[in-house]
Backbone as CSV, one residue per row, in Angstrom:
resi,resn,N_x,N_y,N_z,CA_x,CA_y,CA_z,C_x,C_y,C_z
1,UNK,31.782,264.328,-67.176,31.576,262.794,-67.313,30.884,262.373,-68.518
2,UNK,29.577,263.171,-68.854,28.852,262.768,-69.767,29.427,262.818,-71.247
3,UNK,30.389,263.743,-71.356,31.095,263.979,-72.734,32.054,262.538,-72.904
4,UNK,32.695,262.108,-71.950,33.307,260.894,-72.150,32.715,259.849,-72.461
5,UNK,31.517,259.539,-71.866,30.444,258.551,-72.159,30.125,258.617,-73.815
6,UNK,29.724,259.915,-74.063,29.299,260.040,-75.422,30.526,259.739,-76.489
7,UNK,31.787,260.013,-76.087,32.810,259.817,-76.901,33.064,258.388,-77.050
8,UNK,32.995,257.708,-75.929,33.157,256.329,-75.859,31.985,255.571,-76.719
9,UNK,30.794,255.951,-76.651,29.898,255.312,-77.235,29.935,255.616,-78.941
10,UNK,30.364,256.828,-79.271,30.709,257.094,-80.612,31.799,256.274,-81.108
11,UNK,32.849,256.015,-80.190,33.949,255.127,-80.783,33.617,253.639,-80.732
12,UNK,32.778,253.090,-80.069,32.189,251.795,-80.036,31.298,251.720,-81.373
13,UNK,30.502,252.688,-81.679,29.747,252.797,-82.868,30.570,252.525,-84.132
14,UNK,31.508,253.486,-84.078,32.434,253.395,-85.235,33.045,252.131,-85.417
15,UNK,33.510,251.576,-84.275,34.211,250.257,-84.351,33.465,249.132,-84.920
16,UNK,31.929,249.253,-84.589,30.883,248.292,-85.105,30.696,248.309,-86.558
17,UNK,30.714,249.556,-87.004,30.328,249.960,-88.376,31.650,249.476,-89.138
18,UNK,32.771,249.762,-88.642,34.027,249.231,-89.417,34.174,247.684,-89.244
19,UNK,33.827,247.081,-88.319,33.737,245.513,-88.223,32.675,244.874,-89.342
20,UNK,31.353,245.680,-89.356,30.427,245.402,-90.316,31.022,245.519,-91.774
21,UNK,31.720,246.512,-92.112,32.252,246.958,-93.485,33.331,245.834,-93.683
22,UNK,34.108,245.367,-92.824,35.139,244.489,-92.993,34.576,242.919,-93.384
23,UNK,33.496,242.751,-92.664,32.619,241.554,-92.961,32.078,241.371,-94.352
24,UNK,31.431,242.574,-94.797,31.060,242.659,-96.094,32.112,242.636,-97.126
25,UNK,33.221,243.256,-96.812,34.353,243.207,-97.983,34.944,241.810,-97.842
26,UNK,35.056,241.111,-96.857,35.476,239.754,-96.905,34.587,238.894,-97.679
27,UNK,33.375,239.029,-97.520,32.454,238.246,-98.063,32.377,238.644,-99.746
28,UNK,32.492,239.629,-100.057,32.467,240.098,-101.323,33.819,239.574,-102.215
29,UNK,35.037,239.500,-101.571,36.213,239.154,-101.973,36.174,237.481,-102.265
30,UNK,35.474,236.917,-101.284,35.256,235.396,-101.202,34.441,235.166,-102.658
31,UNK,33.353,235.848,-102.816,32.434,235.604,-104.073,33.162,235.971,-105.296
32,UNK,33.653,237.071,-105.407,34.277,237.736,-106.473,35.698,236.968,-106.904
33,UNK,36.235,236.486,-105.725,37.640,236.029,-105.869,37.467,234.623,-106.786
34,UNK,36.576,233.824,-106.581,36.437,232.728,-107.549,36.311,233.076,-108.984
35,UNK,35.365,233.932,-109.217,35.125,234.587,-110.587,36.289,235.051,-111.249
36,UNK,37.106,235.878,-110.305,38.382,236.652,-110.914,39.333,235.446,-111.353
37,UNK,39.481,234.517,-110.428,40.359,233.377,-110.651,39.826,232.643,-111.990
38,UNK,38.737,232.320,-112.156,38.298,231.568,-113.164,38.438,232.564,-114.595
39,UNK,38.136,233.723,-114.530,38.583,234.605,-115.704,39.940,234.804,-116.017
40,UNK,40.885,234.803,-115.003,42.352,234.797,-115.156,42.934,233.601,-115.755
41,UNK,42.287,232.388,-115.438,42.662,231.154,-115.859,42.296,230.914,-117.385
42,UNK,41.005,231.440,-117.606,40.480,231.408,-118.996,41.423,232.276,-119.924
43,UNK,41.520,233.478,-119.594,42.411,234.316,-120.296,43.860,233.783,-120.497
44,UNK,44.294,233.257,-119.344,45.780,232.506,-119.582,45.621,231.449,-120.670
45,UNK,44.648,230.629,-120.474,44.631,229.417,-121.355,44.330,230.020,-122.959
46,UNK,43.535,231.077,-123.087,43.493,231.543,-124.358,44.807,232.190,-124.984
47,UNK,45.378,233.008,-124.099,46.718,233.365,-124.595,47.546,232.452,-124.980
48,UNK,47.783,231.275,-124.114,48.604,230.094,-124.494,48.292,229.247,-125.888
49,UNK,46.966,229.260,-126.031,46.620,228.690,-127.405,46.732,229.479,-128.525
50,UNK,46.748,230.771,-128.333,46.991,231.712,-129.465,48.347,231.876,-129.678
51,UNK,49.122,231.723,-128.591,50.698,231.913,-128.909,51.077,230.507,-129.521
52,UNK,50.468,229.339,-129.164,50.849,228.217,-129.725,50.423,228.113,-131.356
53,UNK,49.292,228.669,-131.573,48.754,228.611,-132.973,49.706,229.646,-133.651
54,UNK,50.298,230.733,-133.073,51.130,231.548,-133.929,52.372,231.055,-134.202
55,UNK,52.792,230.330,-133.123,54.194,229.557,-133.450,54.200,228.653,-134.511
56,UNK,53.044,227.887,-134.596,52.967,226.828,-135.352,52.755,227.555,-136.950
57,UNK,51.947,228.552,-137.054,51.731,229.072,-138.354,53.164,229.718,-138.781
58,UNK,53.869,230.269,-137.911,55.267,230.927,-138.211,56.224,229.721,-138.779
59,UNK,56.060,228.605,-137.865,56.973,227.408,-138.202,56.628,226.809,-139.622
60,UNK,55.388,226.770,-139.823,54.953,225.975,-141.223,55.107,227.165,-142.343
61,UNK,54.588,228.187,-142.098,54.494,229.206,-143.416,55.740,230.067,-143.577
62,UNK,56.461,230.454,-142.503,57.623,231.201,-142.636,58.807,230.549,-142.745
63,UNK,58.982,229.471,-141.892,60.247,228.698,-141.990,60.192,227.551,-142.898
64,UNK,58.895,227.092,-143.113,58.732,225.907,-144.058,59.037,224.515,-143.303
65,UNK,58.896,224.724,-141.859,59.335,223.440,-141.130,57.943,222.716,-140.739
66,UNK,58.216,221.701,-139.729,57.197,220.902,-139.223,57.030,221.170,-137.856
67,UNK,55.707,221.466,-137.363,55.525,221.792,-135.929,55.095,220.302,-135.359
68,UNK,55.703,220.157,-134.137,55.332,219.015,-133.323,54.446,219.552,-132.207
69,UNK,53.039,219.124,-132.225,52.236,219.578,-131.275,52.408,219.128,-129.902
70,UNK,53.088,218.006,-129.756,53.376,217.387,-128.339,54.492,218.013,-127.659
71,UNK,55.560,218.604,-128.400,56.613,219.205,-127.654,56.662,220.810,-127.873
72,UNK,55.864,221.117,-128.936,55.900,222.583,-129.256,57.200,223.028,-129.864
73,UNK,57.732,222.159,-130.498,59.002,222.460,-131.284,59.065,222.509,-132.777
74,UNK,59.578,223.505,-133.475,59.609,223.566,-134.786,60.771,223.074,-135.363
75,UNK,60.676,221.963,-136.315,61.828,221.465,-136.928,61.846,221.977,-138.417
76,UNK,62.998,222.726,-138.576,63.195,223.315,-139.885,63.343,222.186,-140.954
77,UNK,63.196,222.642,-142.137,63.340,221.487,-143.385,64.903,221.384,-143.354
78,UNK,65.292,220.185,-143.725,66.573,219.835,-144.248,67.038,220.468,-145.735
79,UNK,68.017,221.352,-145.488,68.402,221.796,-146.861,69.363,220.924,-147.596
């Protein structure tokens, strides 16, 4: 009978440890989630700006066209 109680006590202790680890993991994800989201947004914005600048440079220097900032469209020169 004593062996069953020890096993049950060990199982309850493991369950409590698992619950504590889950709470800590959720808290860490809540805190880090905001930082990761901000970093991903910043990276995406930087990629978008770089892409727009590259397209503008290509349009103006390689094609010889006019770049429209508002629409992001290159209008080639009229030949």
